[in-house]
C-alpha positions in Angstrom: -11.2 9.8 27.9 -7.4 10.2 28.2 -5.0 12.1 25.9 -2.5 10.7 23.6 1.2 11.4 23.6 0.8 13.7 20.7 -1.8 15.8 22.6 0.4 15.9 25.6 3.5 17.1 23.9 2.5 19.7 21.2 5.4 21.6 19.6 5.4 25.4 19.3 3.3 26.6 16.4 6.4 28.5 15.1 8.2 25.2 14.7 5.4 23.8 12.5 5.2 27.0 10.5 8.8 27.1 9.8 8.9 23.4 8.8 6.1 23.9 6.4 6.9 27.4 5.0 8.5 26.2 1.7 7.0 22.8 1.3 6.2 21.8 -2.3 2.8 20.1 -3.0 4.3 17.3 -5.1 5.2 13.6 -4.7 8.8 13.3 -3.8 9.3 9.7 -5.2 8.1 10.8 -8.6 10.2 14.0 -8.5 13.2 11.8 -7.6 13.0 9.6 -10.7 16.0 9.9 -13.1 15.1 11.0 -16.6 15.9 7.6 -18.0 13.0 6.3 -16.1 10.5 8.8 -17.4 9.8 7.7 -21.1 7.1 9.4 -22.9 4.8 6.4 -23.9 2.2 6.8 -26.6 -1.6 6.8 -26.2 -3.6 4.0 -27.4 -4.8 4.6 -31.0 -6.5 2.3 -33.5 -7.1 -1.3 -32.9 -4.4 -3.6 -31.3 -4.6 -7.4 -31.0 -3.2 -9.2 -28.0 -3.3 -12.4 -26.1 -3.6 -10.5 -22.8 -4.6 -6.9 -22.1 -3.8 -5.5 -18.7 -5.8 -2.4 -17.5 -3.8 -0.4 -14.9 -0.2 0.7 -14.8 0.5 0.1 -11.1 2.4 -2.6 -9.4 -0.5 -5.2 -9.9 -0.7 -4.6 -13.7 3.0 -4.3 -14.3 3.8 -7.5 -12.5 0.9 -9.2 -14.3 2.4 -8.1 -17.7 5.9 -9.1 -16.7 5.0 -12.4 -15.3 2.7 -13.2 -18.2 5.8 -12.8 -20.6 7.8 -15.0 -18.2 5.2 -17.8 -18.4 4.9 -17.4 -22.2 7.6 -15.3 -23.9 5.7 -15.4 -27.2 2.5 -14.0 -25.7 1.4 -10.6 -27.0 0.7 -8.5 -23.9 -0.6 -4.9 -23.9 -1.0 -2.7 -20.9 -3.3 0.3 -20.8 -2.9 3.1 -18.2 -5.2 6.1 -17.7 -2.3 8.4 -16.6 1.2 7.4 -16.5 2.9 4.3 -15.1 3.1 4.5 -11.3 1.2 7.7 -11.1 -1.3 6.7 -8.4 -0.7 4.6 -5.3 2.3 2.7 -6.7 4.2 5.9 -7.1 3.3 7.7 -3.8 3.2 5.1 -1.1 5.6 4.7 1.8 7.6 2.0 0.2 6.9 -0.5 2.9 7.4 -4.0 1.3 6.0 -6.6 3.6 5.9 -10.4 3.4 2.4 -10.5 4.8 -0.4 -11.2 2.3 -3.0 -10.6 4.8 -2.4 -7.1 6.1 -0.6 -8.4 9.1 -0.7 -11.6 11.1 -3.5 -10.7 13.4 -5.8 -9.9 10.6 -4.9 -13.1 8.8 -5.4 -15.3 11.9 -8.9 -13.8 12.5 -10.1 -14.6 9.0 -8.1 -17.6 7.7 -6.6 -19.3 10.8 -6.2 -22.7 9.2 -4.3 -21.3 6.2 -1.9 -19.0 7.9 1.1 -21.4 7.8 0.6 -21.6 4.0 -0.1 -17.8 3.7 3.0 -17.1 5.8 5.2 -19.3 3.5 3.8 -17.9 0.3 4.3 -14.4 1.5 7.9 -15.0 2.4 8.5 -16.7 -1.0 6.9 -13.7 -2.6 9.2 -11.2 -0.7 12.2 -13.3 -1.6 11.3 -13.2 -5.3 11.0 -9.4 -5.2 14.4 -9.1 -3.5 15.9 -11.4 -6.2 14.3 -9.5 -9.1 16.8 -6.6 -8.7 19.6 -8.9 -9.9 17.5 -11.1 -12.0 16.2 -8.3 -14.2 19.0 -5.7 -13.6 16.7 -3.3 -11.8 17.4 -0.8 -9.0 14.5 0.2 -6.8 16.6 0.6 -3.7 15.4 -2.6 -1.9 16.5 -2.6 1.8 15.5 -5.7 3.8 16.1 -3.9 7.2 12.8 -5.0 8.8 10.1 -3.0 10.5 10.1 -1.6 14.0 6.6 -1.5 15.6 6.7 1.0 18.5 4.5 1.5 21.6 3.9 5.1 22.3 1.3 4.4 25.0 1.6 2.2 28.1 -1.2 -0.2 27.0 0.6 -0.8 23.8 3.6 -2.5 25.4 1.5 -5.5 26.3 0.4 -5.7 22.6 4.0 -5.9 21.6 4.7 -8.7 24.0 1.7 -10.5 22.5 3.1 -10.2 19.1 6.3 -11.8 20.2 4.4 -14.6 21.9 2.3 -15.2 18.8 5.3 -15.4 16.6 7.5 -17.6 19.0 6.2 -20.8 17.4 7.1 -19.7 13.9 10.2 -19.0 12.0 9.8 -15.2 12.0 12.9 -13.4 13.2 11.4 -11.1 15.8 13.0 -9.2 18.7 11.3 -7.4 21.6 13.0 -4.1 22.7 12.1 -2.6 26.1 12.1 1.2 26.4 15.8 1.6 27.0 16.6 -0.7 24.1 14.2 0.7 21.6 15.4 4.3 22.3 18.9 3.2 22.0 18.0 2.0 18.5 16.0 5.1 17.5 16.0 8.0 19.9 12.4 9.1 20.5 11.1 10.2 23.8 7.7 8.8 22.8 8.9 5.2 22.6 8.0 2.9 25.4 8.9 -0.4 23.8 9.3 -2.0 20.4 9.2 -5.1 18.2 11.7 -5.4 15.5 10.7 -7.9 12.6 14.0 -8.3 10.8 13.4 -10.8 7.9 9.8 -10.2 6.9 9.9 -6.5 5.9 11.7 -4.4 3.5 11.7 -0.9 2.0 11.8 0.3 -1.6 11.7 3.4 -3.6 8.1 3.3 -4.7 8.2 5.2 -8.0 11.5 3.6 -9.0 9.9 0.2 -8.4 7.1 0.9 -10.7 9.3 2.5 -13.4 11.8 -0.3 -13.3 8.9 -3.0 -13.7 7.7 -1.1 -16.7 11.2 -0.8 -18.3 11.8 -4.5 -17.9 8.3 -5.5 -19.1 8.8 -3.4 -22.3 12.3 -5.0 -22.8 10.5 -8.3 -23.0 8.0 -7.0 -25.5 5.1 -5.7 -23.4 3.3 -2.8 -25.2 2.5 0.0 -22.7 0.0 2.8 -23.5 -0.3 5.8 -21.3 -2.8 8.7 -20.9 -5.6 6.3 -22.2 -8.4 6.0 -19.7 -10.4 2.9 -20.4 -14.1 3.7 -20.8 -15.6 0.1 -21.1 -15.0 -3.5 -21.3 -16.8 -5.4 -24.0 -17.0 -9.2 -24.2 -19.2 -10.3 -27.0 -20.9 -13.6 -26.2 -20.4 -14.9 -29.7 -16.6 -14.6 -29.6 -13.7 -15.5 -27.3 -12.5 -11.9 -27.1 -12.2 -9.2 -24.6 -12.2 -5.7 -25.9 -10.7 -2.8 -23.9 -12.0 0.5 -25.3 -10.7 4.0 -24.9 -11.6 7.2 -26.6 -8.7 6.8 -29.0 -8.6 3.1 -29.7 -9.1 -0.4 -28.5 -7.3 -3.6 -27.6 -8.9 -6.9 -28.6 -7.5 -9.8 -26.5 -8.2 -13.4 -25.6 -8.0 -12.5 -21.9 -7.9 -9.4 -19.6 -6.7 -8.5 -16.3 -8.2 -5.6 -14.3 -5.7 -3.9 -12.0 -7.5 -0.6 -11.4 -7.4 -0.9 -7.6 -8.8 2.3 -6.1 -10.5 3.5 -9.3 -14.0 2.5 -10.2 -14.2 -1.0 -11.5 -15.1 -1.8 -15.0 -17.3 -4.5 -13.6 -20.5 -3.6 -11.9 -20.2 -6.5 -9.4 -17.2 -4.7 -7.9 -18.4 -1.1 -7.7 -19.1 -1.5 -3.9 -16.1 -3.7 -3.0 -13.7 -0.8 -2.0 -13.8 2.7 -1.0 -11.1 5.3 -1.5 -9.5 6.6 1.7 -7.1 9.4 1.5 -3.7 9.1 3.2 -1.3 12.1 3.7 2.5 12.2 3.9 5.4 14.6 4.4 9.1 14.3 3.3 11.8 16.2 5.1 14.9 17.7 3.5 18.0 15.4 3.8 19.2 15.2 7.4 22.7 16.4 8.1 25.2 14.0 9.7 24.6 15.6 13.0 20.8 15.4 12.8 21.0 11.8 11.8 23.4 11.1 14.7 20.8 12.8 17.1 18.3 10.0 16.3 20.4 7.1 15.8 18.3 4.9 13.4 21.5 3.1 12.3 19.6 -0.1 11.3 17.3 1.9 9.0 14.1 0.0 9.7 10.7 1.1 8.6 8.7 2.3 11.7 5.1 2.3 12.6 3.4 2.9 15.9 0.4 0.8 17.2 -2.5 3.3 17.5 -5.7 2.7 15.3 -4.7 6.1 13.8 -1.1 5.1 13.3 1.9 6.8 11.8 4.5 5.2 9.5 7.9 6.5 8.7 11.1 5.6 7.1 14.4 6.9 5.8 15.1 7.4 2.1 18.4 6.6 0.5 19.6 10.2 0.9 18.5 10.3 4.5 15.3 12.2 4.2 12.5 11.1 6.6 9.1 10.2 5.2 6.4 10.6 7.8 2.9 9.7 6.9 -0.5 8.2 8.1 -2.7 9.1 11.0 -5.5 11.0 9.1 -7.5 8.6 6.9 -10.1 10.7 5.1 -13.1 9.4 3.2 -15.1 11.7 1.0 -18.7 10.9 0.5 -19.6 9.4 -2.9 -16.5 7.1 -3.4 -15.0 9.7 -5.8 -11.3 9.7 -6.5 -10.5 13.4 -7.1 -7.3 15.3 -7.2 -8.7 18.1 -5.1 -9.0 15.6 -2.2 -5.2 15.4 -2.2 -4.8 19.0 -0.9 -5.5 19.1 2.8 -3.3 21.5 4.8 -4.8 20.5 8.2 -3.6 16.9 7.7 -0.1 18.1 6.9 0.0 20.5 9.9 -1.1 17.7 12.2 1.5 15.3 10.8 4.2 18.0 11.2 3.2 18.5 14.8 3.4 14.7 15.4 6.8 14.5 13.7 8.4 17.1 16.1 6.7 15.4 19.0 8.4 12.1 18.0 11.8 13.7 17.2 11.9 17.0 19.2 15.7 17.1 18.5 15.1 17.7 14.9 13.5 21.1 15.5 14.5 23.5 12.7 14.2 20.7 10.0 12.1 21.6 7.1 9.7 19.5 4.9 10.5 19.6 1.2 7.4 17.8 -0.1 3.8 17.1 0.9 1.4 14.9 -0.9 -1.6 12.5 -0.6 -3.0 9.4 -2.3 -6.1 7.2 -2.2 -5.9 3.9 -0.7 -8.2 1.0 -2.1 -9.8 -0.1 1.2 -11.7 -3.4 1.4 -13.7 -4.7 4.3 -11.2 -7.5 4.9 -8.2 -5.2 4.8 -6.5 -7.1 2.0 -7.1 -7.9 -1.6 -9.9 -9.9 -3.0 -9.8 -11.9 -6.3 -12.2 -13.2 -8.9 -13.0 -13.8 -12.5 -15.8 -12.6 -14.8 -17.1 -12.9 -18.3 -16.8 -16.6 -18.8 -13.4 -16.7 -17.2 -12.0 -14.2 -19.8 -11.4 -11.5 -17.2 -9.5 -11.7 -13.9 -9.2 -9.1 -11.2 -7.9 -8.1 -7.9 -8.3 -5.0 -5.7 -8.6 -3.9 -2.1 -5.0 -3.9 -0.9 -5.8 -1.4 1.8 -2.4 0.2 1.9 -0.2 -2.8 2.2 0.2 -3.9 -1.5 3.7 -3.1 -2.4 4.7 -6.8 -2.1 1.4 -8.5 -2.3 0.6 -7.1 -5.8 3.2 -9.5 -7.1 1.4 -12.4 -5.6 -1.9 -11.0 -6.8 -0.5 -11.0 -10.3 0.4 -14.7 -10.0 -3.1 -15.5 -8.7 -4.8 -13.6 -11.6 -2.8 -15.4 -14.2 -3.5 -18.7 -12.6 -7.1 -18.0 -12.6 -7.2 -17.2 -16.2 -5.2 -20.4 -17.0 -7.6 -22.3 -14.7 -4.7 -23.6 -12.6 -5.6 -25.6 -9.5 -2.7 -24.9 -7.2 -2.0 -23.8 -3.5 -2.6 -20.2 -4.5 -5.9 -20.6 -6.1 -7.1 -23.0 -3.5 -6.8 -20.4 -0.7 -10.0 -19.3 0.8 -8.8 -15.6 0.5 -8.8 -16.3 -3.3 -12.0 -18.3 -3.6 -14.3 -16.2 -1.4 -15.2 -12.6 -1.8 -15.4 -10.3 1.2 -18.6 -8.4 2.1 -19.0 -5.1 0.1 -19.3 -1.7 1.7 -22.9 -0.3 1.8 -24.1 2.2 -0.9 -24.3 5.9 -0.1 -25.3 7.5 2.3 -24.9 4.5 4.5 -21.2 4.2 3.6 -20.4 7.7 4.7 -22.3 7.3 8.0 -20.7 4.0 8.6 -17.2 5.0 7.9 -17.3 8.2 9.8 -18.8 6.4 12.8 -16.1 3.8 12.6 -13.4 6.5 12.4 -14.8 8.2 15.5 -14.9 4.9 17.4 -11.2 4.1 16.4 -10.2 7.5 17.6 -12.1 7.0 20.9 -10.3 3.7 21.3 -7.0 5.5 20.9 -8.0 7.7 23.8 -9.2 4.9 26.0 -6.3 2.5 26.3 -7.2 0.9 23.1 -10.5 -0.4 24.4 -13.0 -1.1 21.5 -16.6 0.0 22.0 -19.7 -1.9 20.9 -19.6 -0.8 17.2 -16.0 -1.9 16.8 -16.6 -5.2 18.5 -19.7 -5.8 16.2 -17.6 -5.0 13.1 -14.9 -7.4 14.4 -17.4 -10.1 14.9 -18.8 -9.6 11.3 -15.3 -9.5 9.7 -15.8 -5.9 8.5 -13.3 -3.2 8.9 -12.1 0.2 8.2 -8.4 0.8 8.8 -6.6 4.1 9.3 
């Protein structure tokens, strides 16, 4: 087995120690919210009556509530959140807002090849609608449609980049191949051997502002939002056309319900094995000085990701900090979502090492924030959909780390399903068919850890996939870093 560029070029320990010495264990995006976007919303108490109740205050739930009011301004809509709006994945992700509804073109083609032209069009329309929503609703979530730069950091990955360009050549995607000289002229990292810049299909947002602004606009249109109200159960009495969402302090009785709980345990038994929580780790630097920013270029401000199975993603914030995340993807046996899983110094130390391998000219820069979050991983790498309880309940989950944009599409689908609409969204195979579930424990832990080991070995062997990975590919199963 060979070594990776991050193992061949390890920074001095003192560089990493200095960079992490004063790092705060806190989510930068949430710390960066202005006070006006931090309202103190009430808990759910007593009994409320609604036409639609939404469980979950992340992007999926917020878009569902807002779009439900767009479809019917007179509808009574309530949203119930266990913590605070945008507290989980929606407030702590990298802010990559991608047109793809299928976790990338390759994953979509492998699963729904005949539907990809439609999926690509729907994805672009969805991203266009998100971009337009800033002016439409008077929101500011720092939307930047600068594209994403995929970079090769190992020789064998350059051929993968050329294949990406060839695959996109027949479509309308604005995609540019950059050789070693061109990619390093764009962003100066000695690790880059080539790049592909997708210009029109990808954007960046401020994740926590996005969630907070969606909540603000939804409330302005009459949506009631209740925070710090964990839902204990979902009742659907057979003799009535009612869905009851019940917390310790109160309940909402509604005609229909949407479950947007994502990584957290489903309120429906049928979905308990459909996802696993995988923990992703991130660092945020202090703001770069003008000289530091000039030393790396990055004038086009694209999001960046490398091509390894264990990949890194990184981007600039509005105030020119660098978010650097990914690589480690940690699963804890038992499918438990626990705050203690968010604290893992070895992962941040590894990320810091890889950061200074990527940008050695930034030695001396410090990290201001370190955090983690759980990703709702599904076996098809992208969301699944469905209805339950005599069509009174709709749900989606399993975005697998690329849900910033596709949550809006998911909201449209869930509302379509509740309204029994037959259209191009609900006719998609991705919507009509469920993926395979993950196995129960202890098989889940054994299988996931074996897959992570195999992915790591592939990264050390020119990307060559072993028998386990080839078998999973053939079965349409996956576990992504």
